[in-house]
C-alpha positions in Angstrom: -0.3 0.0 0.1 2.8 2.5 -0.9 1.9 5.9 -2.1 1.3 5.8 -5.7 1.9 2.0 -5.6 0.6 -1.4 -4.7 0.2 -2.9 -1.3 2.7 -4.5 0.4 5.0 -3.9 -2.9 8.0 -1.9 -2.7 8.3 0.0 -5.5 10.4 4.1 -6.4 9.1 6.7 -4.1 9.0 10.7 -4.1 11.0 12.4 -1.5 10.1 16.4 -1.6 11.4 19.3 0.3 10.5 19.5 3.9 10.5 22.2 6.6 12.7 20.7 9.1 16.0 20.6 8.0 19.1 18.3 8.9 20.4 15.2 9.6 19.2 14.6 13.1 15.6 13.9 12.7 15.2 11.5 15.1 16.3 14.4 17.6 13.9 17.1 15.2 10.9 14.8 16.0 11.4 14.5 19.6 11.5 18.3 19.8 8.1 18.2 17.9 6.4 16.1 19.9 7.3 17.1 23.5 7.6 21.2 22.6 3.9 20.6 20.2 3.6 22.1 16.7 2.3 26.2 15.9 -1.2 26.2 16.8 -1.3 22.9 18.0 -3.0 22.6 22.0 -2.0 18.7 22.3 0.9 17.3 20.9 0.6 15.0 17.2 0.3 11.2 17.5 0.9 8.7 14.4 -2.8 7.7 13.2 -3.2 4.6 12.6 -5.2 2.0 10.1 -5.7 -1.2 9.5 -6.7 -3.4 6.6 -6.7 -7.0 5.3 -5.6 -8.8 2.1 -8.9 -9.9 0.6 -9.0 -13.3 -1.8 -9.2 -10.9 -4.9 -6.0 -8.9 -4.4 -7.3 -5.7 -3.3 -6.9 -4.4 0.7 -10.1 -3.5 2.8 -10.9 -1.4 5.5 -11.1 -3.2 9.0 -11.1 0.2 11.2 -13.4 2.4 9.8 -13.1 4.6 12.6 -9.5 5.3 11.5 -9.0 5.4 7.4 -5.9 6.1 5.9 -5.8 9.5 4.8 -7.0 10.8 1.4 -3.3 12.7 1.6 -1.3 9.5 1.6 -2.8 8.2 -2.2 -2.8 5.0 -1.4 -4.2 2.7 -4.2 -4.9 -1.3 -4.2 -7.7 -0.8 -1.8 -11.3 -2.2 -2.0 -13.9 -0.4 -2.6 -15.8 -2.0 0.0 -14.7 -2.2 4.0 -13.8 -5.9 5.9 -15.3 -7.1 9.6 -12.0 -7.1 12.0 -11.8 -10.6 11.8 -8.6 -12.4 10.9 -8.3 -16.0 10.4 -5.9 -17.7 12.6 -2.6 -18.4 10.6 -4.0 -17.3 7.1 -5.1 -13.9 6.4 -2.7 -11.2 6.4 -3.3 -7.5 7.8 -1.3 -4.1 6.3 -1.2 -1.5 9.7 -0.5 2.0 8.4 1.2 4.5 10.6 0.5 7.9 9.4 2.7 11.0 11.1 0.6 13.2 10.2 0.4 16.4 8.6 2.2 17.9 11.7 5.2 16.5 12.3 7.3 17.4 8.9 10.4 16.3 7.6 13.2 17.4 5.1 14.0 15.0 2.2 17.3 14.2 3.5 16.0 13.2 6.9 15.7 9.8 8.7 12.8 9.2 9.9 12.9 6.8 12.7 10.0 3.6 12.2 7.5 3.1 14.4 7.5 0.0 16.8 4.3 -2.5 15.9 2.8 -4.1 19.1 0.0 -7.3 19.3 -1.8 -8.0 22.3 -4.1 -10.8 23.0 -6.1 -10.9 25.5 -4.5 -8.0 27.5 -0.8 -9.7 26.9 2.0 -9.2 24.5 1.9 -11.7 21.8 4.9 -12.6 19.9 3.3 -11.6 16.6 6.2 -11.2 13.5 6.2 -7.4 11.9 7.4 -6.6 9.1 7.8 -2.8 8.9 8.6 -1.3 5.2 10.5 1.8 4.5 9.1 5.4 5.2 6.9 6.2 2.6 6.7 10.0 1.9 4.5 12.4 0.6 5.5 15.6 0.0 7.0 16.3 3.7 4.8 14.0 5.2 5.7 10.8 6.4 3.7 7.0 7.1 4.6 3.7 7.4 3.4 0.3 6.5 4.0 -2.7 8.4 2.5 -6.3 7.5 1.6 -9.1 9.8 -0.3 -12.6 9.7 -2.8 -13.7 11.9 -1.4 -15.2 15.0 -2.7 -18.6 15.6 -4.4 -17.9 19.3 -8.1 -17.4 18.8 -9.0 -14.3 20.7 -12.2 -12.1 20.2 -9.8 -9.2 22.2 -7.0 -8.6 19.5 -5.2 -5.1 19.8 -3.1 -3.1 17.6 -0.6 -0.4 19.0 2.3 1.6 17.1 5.2 3.7 19.1 8.1 5.7 17.9 8.7 6.9 21.6 6.7 7.3 25.0 5.5 10.9 23.6 4.7 9.5 20.0 2.5 6.7 20.6 -1.3 5.5 19.7 -3.2 2.3 19.6 -6.1 1.2 18.1 -9.3 1.5 20.3 -11.1 -1.2 18.2 -10.4 -4.6 19.1 -10.0 -7.5 16.3 -10.9 -11.3 16.2 -8.9 -13.8 15.4 -11.3 -16.8 14.4 -10.8 -20.2 13.6 -9.7 -20.9 9.5 -12.2 -23.7 7.6 -10.2 -26.9 7.4 -12.3 -29.2 5.0 -12.2 -33.0 5.1 -12.4 -36.1 2.8 -11.1 -39.7 1.7 -10.5 -39.2 -1.6 -11.7 -42.9 -1.6 -15.1 -41.7 -1.1 -17.3 -39.3 -3.7 -20.2 -40.4 -0.5 -19.0 -39.9 3.0 -22.0 -41.1 4.0 -21.2 -44.2 3.2 -17.4 -44.7 3.3 -16.2 -48.1 3.3 -12.3 -49.2 3.7 -10.8 -52.9 4.1 -9.0 -53.0 7.0 -5.0 -53.2 6.8 -5.5 -52.9 3.2 -3.1 -50.1 1.4 -3.8 -46.4 2.1 -6.7 -44.3 2.7 -5.9 -41.0 0.9 -6.9 -37.5 3.3 -7.6 -34.8 1.4 -7.1 -31.8 3.5 -8.7 -28.2 2.6 -7.2 -25.0 4.1 -7.8 -20.8 3.1 -4.8 -18.5 2.0 -1.8 -19.2 0.3 0.8 -20.5 3.5 1.7 -23.6 4.0 0.8 -25.0 7.0 1.6 -27.7 9.3 -1.5 -29.7 10.4 -1.6 -32.7 12.7 -3.8 -35.8 12.1 -5.4 -37.8 14.9 -6.8 -40.7 14.7 -9.0 -43.0 16.6 -11.0 -46.5 16.5 -14.7 -46.7 18.1 -13.5 -43.4 19.8 -10.4 -44.5 21.2 -7.3 -42.5 20.2 -4.4 -44.3 18.6 -1.4 -44.1 20.2 0.7 -41.6 17.5 -0.5 -38.1 15.5 1.0 -37.6 11.8 2.3 -34.3 11.5 1.5 -33.3 8.1 2.5 -30.0 5.7 -0.3 -29.1 3.9 -0.2 -26.2 0.9 -3.3 -24.4 -0.4 -5.5 -25.2 -1.5 -5.4 -28.9 -0.5 -3.0 -31.4 -0.2 -3.5 -35.7 0.2 -1.9 -37.0 2.4 -1.9 -41.0 2.5 -2.4 -43.0 5.8 -2.3 -46.5 6.0 -6.1 -48.0 6.9 -5.5 -49.5 9.9 -6.2 -53.5 11.2 -9.4 -52.8 13.2 -12.7 -54.7 13.8 -14.9 -55.4 11.5 -17.4 -52.7 11.3 -15.3 -50.1 13.4 -15.6 -46.3 13.2 -12.1 -44.9 11.8 -12.2 -41.8 12.4 -9.1 -38.9 11.3 -9.3 -34.9 12.5 -7.2 -32.5 11.6 -5.9 -30.0 14.2 -4.6 -26.4 12.5 -3.4 -24.6 15.5 -5.7 -24.1 18.3 -9.0 -24.1 16.1 -11.7 -26.5 16.6 -10.4 -29.6 14.3 -12.8 -31.0 11.9 -12.7 -34.8 11.3 -14.4 -37.5 8.6 -15.0 -41.0 9.2 -15.3 -44.8 7.6 -16.1 -47.7 8.5 -13.1 -50.4 8.7 -14.9 -53.6 7.1 -12.6 -57.2 7.1 -10.8 -58.1 3.8 -11.6 -61.1 1.5 -8.9 -63.9 3.4 -9.4 -66.9 1.6 -7.6 -70.4 2.2 -7.4 -73.9 0.5 -6.3 -76.7 0.2 -4.3 -78.3 -2.5 -6.7 -81.0 -3.6 -9.7 -78.5 -3.8 -12.7 -78.9 -4.7 -13.0 -82.0 -3.8 -10.8 -83.8 -1.6 -10.6 -87.9 -0.6 -7.4 -87.3 2.5 -6.5 -90.6 5.1 -3.9 -90.2 7.6 -0.3 -89.5 6.1 -1.5 -88.2 3.1 1.0 -85.0 2.1 -1.8 -81.9 1.1 -0.6 -78.2 0.4 -2.3 -75.4 1.5 -2.9 -71.8 -0.2 -4.1 -68.9 1.3 -4.4 -65.4 -0.6 -4.6 -62.1 0.6 -5.7 -58.5 -1.0 -2.9 -56.6 -3.1 -1.6 -54.0 -0.6 -2.5 -56.1 2.6 -0.5 -54.5 5.6 0.3 -57.9 6.9 3.5 -60.1 5.5 2.9 -63.1 6.4 -0.1 -65.3 7.9 -1.1 -67.5 10.9 -2.0 -71.2 10.6 -3.9 -73.2 13.4 -4.8 -76.7 13.1 -6.9 -79.2 15.3 -7.7 -82.5 14.5 -11.0 -83.2 17.1 -10.2 -80.1 18.5 -6.9 -80.5 20.0 -4.5 -78.1 18.7 -1.9 -79.5 16.2 0.2 -76.2 14.6 -0.7 -73.3 16.5 -0.3 -69.7 14.6 2.6 -71.4 12.3 3.6 -68.6 10.1 3.4 -68.6 6.2 5.2 -65.5 4.1 3.0 -63.7 1.6 4.3 -63.1 -1.5 2.7 -60.5 -3.9 1.7 -62.7 -7.2 1.2 -61.0 -10.7 -2.2 -61.2 -10.2 -2.3 -58.3 -7.9 -3.0 -60.6 -4.3 -0.5 -61.7 -2.3 -0.3 -65.6 -1.9 1.6 -68.3 1.0 1.7 -72.1 0.8 2.1 -74.3 3.9 2.8 -78.1 3.2 0.8 -80.3 5.5 0.0 -84.2 6.2 -3.0 -85.2 7.0 -3.0 -86.1 10.9 -4.8 -88.9 12.2 -8.8 -90.0 11.5 -12.0 -87.4 13.2 -12.2 -83.7 12.2 -9.1 -81.8 11.2 -10.2 -77.9 10.9 -7.8 -75.5 9.0 -7.9 -72.0 10.6 -5.7 -69.2 8.6 -5.9 -65.4 9.9 -4.1 -62.4 8.0 -3.7 -59.2 10.1 -6.0 -60.0 12.7 -8.9 -61.0 10.1 -10.1 -64.6 9.3 -10.7 -66.7 6.5 -13.5 -69.7 6.3 -12.8 -72.2 8.2 -11.9 -75.2 6.6 -12.6 -78.4 8.2 -12.6 -81.7 6.2 -13.5 -85.5 8.1 -10.5 -88.0 7.7 -11.9 -91.3 8.1 
């Protein structure tokens, strides 16, 4: 918002003769403040205006009681005003500090810059503020300072500027810092009302939408049936959206998996999906029709979906309810068909009912039951 320049873009500036000569401008300013200017009954103080960068690129006034003086010849401003709210970590504000027509500067004088401070709920806030170079309109000087809205939510954010104790001012109007809207969705689920994901199979792709033009850190929390999983995930999100791949957890069939995205201290939106059991199959090499006798060799083939998180299956066999093998590991190897397959050589035990149970990532295949004569 420079004199005869775009807001926030430094360009060449005019420097016209003023009335206070010399290079000791800091002292000249102090004298002007302490002694007053001719015709004034009270010492001058800077005028402070605050504007917000809007999505279309212009700057809208947030302080209607203290607009920038027409004499500053600012352009890049919007034709409308904005309310006194800023989205946390998103909105950019420009503070115009006008030293006014009663404090005049020679073109060669060094103009002392202001110190801009921000308080939140009455306490000083560590908000980075960048004060630009001095701007001049004739013998009049003003500065522009830019700041990003803090991450702390509050309805009482105040801005002040000072050069010294005798030349300072604050904005009477408080500002509010509100939570930015964050959008969440699963890329795999066009209809969020009916989202089902196979447990322990591949990744879900969480699409995170945030406003603004600044990449921000988002903390993603995961819950299964309302119980927090141990480790949250940190992600850097670049507007307008970023997709984060998150492994689908191995949870009981029908469980509700909820992901929430925390941006600063704002309330976190969430999105949910129902975990369904993946298709796990197991069959004997003699299938579909097996006629087995004690001591016969037979193979067991196990198939799991492509992308299954587990690298092995567990096989348990029983004869008439008595365990023969207990959680025997079988390596799963991806095959060209896109699934993961495991093979195990077995020997048919004694007569009776032979039961074979297979699990992958905690999910069970239909049990195999053979009657051995």
